[in-house]
C-alpha positions as CSV (number, residue, x, y, z in Angstrom):
1,M,0.0,0.0,0.0
2,D,1.4,3.4,-1.0
3,K,2.3,6.0,1.6
4,D,-0.2,8.4,-0.1
5,R,-3.1,6.0,0.4
6,I,-2.3,5.7,4.1
7,E,-2.0,9.5,4.6
8,G,-5.1,10.0,2.6
9,I,-7.1,7.7,4.8
10,M,-5.8,9.4,7.9
11,K,-6.8,12.9,6.5
12,Q,-10.2,11.6,5.7
13,A,-10.7,10.3,9.2
14,K,-9.4,13.5,10.8
15,G,-11.6,15.6,8.5
16,S,-14.6,13.5,9.5
17,V,-14.0,14.2,13.1
18,K,-13.6,17.9,12.5
19,D,-16.7,18.0,10.4
20,A,-18.8,16.2,13.1
21,T,-17.3,18.3,15.9
22,G,-18.1,21.5,14.0
23,K,-21.6,20.3,13.3
24,V,-22.2,19.5,17.0
25,L,-20.7,22.7,18.3
26,G,-22.3,24.8,15.6
27,D,-18.9,26.0,14.4
28,A,-19.2,26.5,10.6
29,K,-15.5,27.2,10.2
30,L,-14.4,23.9,11.8
31,Q,-17.0,22.1,9.8
32,A,-15.8,23.6,6.6
33,E,-12.2,22.7,7.5
34,G,-13.3,19.2,8.1
35,K,-15.0,18.9,4.8
36,A,-12.0,20.3,3.0
37,E,-9.6,18.0,4.8
38,K,-11.9,15.0,3.9
39,A,-11.8,16.0,0.2
40,E,-8.0,16.5,0.3
41,G,-7.6,13.0,1.9
42,K,-9.9,11.5,-0.7
43,V,-7.8,12.9,-3.6
44,Q,-4.5,11.8,-1.9
45,N,-6.0,8.3,-1.4
46,I,-6.9,8.2,-5.1
47,I,-3.4,9.3,-6.1
48,G,-1.9,6.6,-3.9
49,G,-4.2,4.0,-5.5
50,L,-3.0,5.0,-8.9
51,K,0.6,4.7,-7.8
52,D,-0.1,1.2,-6.5
53,K,-1.6,0.2,-9.8
54,A,1.3,1.7,-11.7
55,K,3.7,-0.5,-9.7
56,T,2.0,-3.7,-10.7
């Protein structure tokens, strides 16, 4: 598994926590940061997946 995939999964999880926390606290900024971090993690995970496929 590529390093980018692992980091992407971690960013998605961290973003989900921020998003949920922002939603509970009513903090729109924290919620937006969480959504952005989830999206960034998803892209990084996809890039890692492509690297994995290129190696095989």
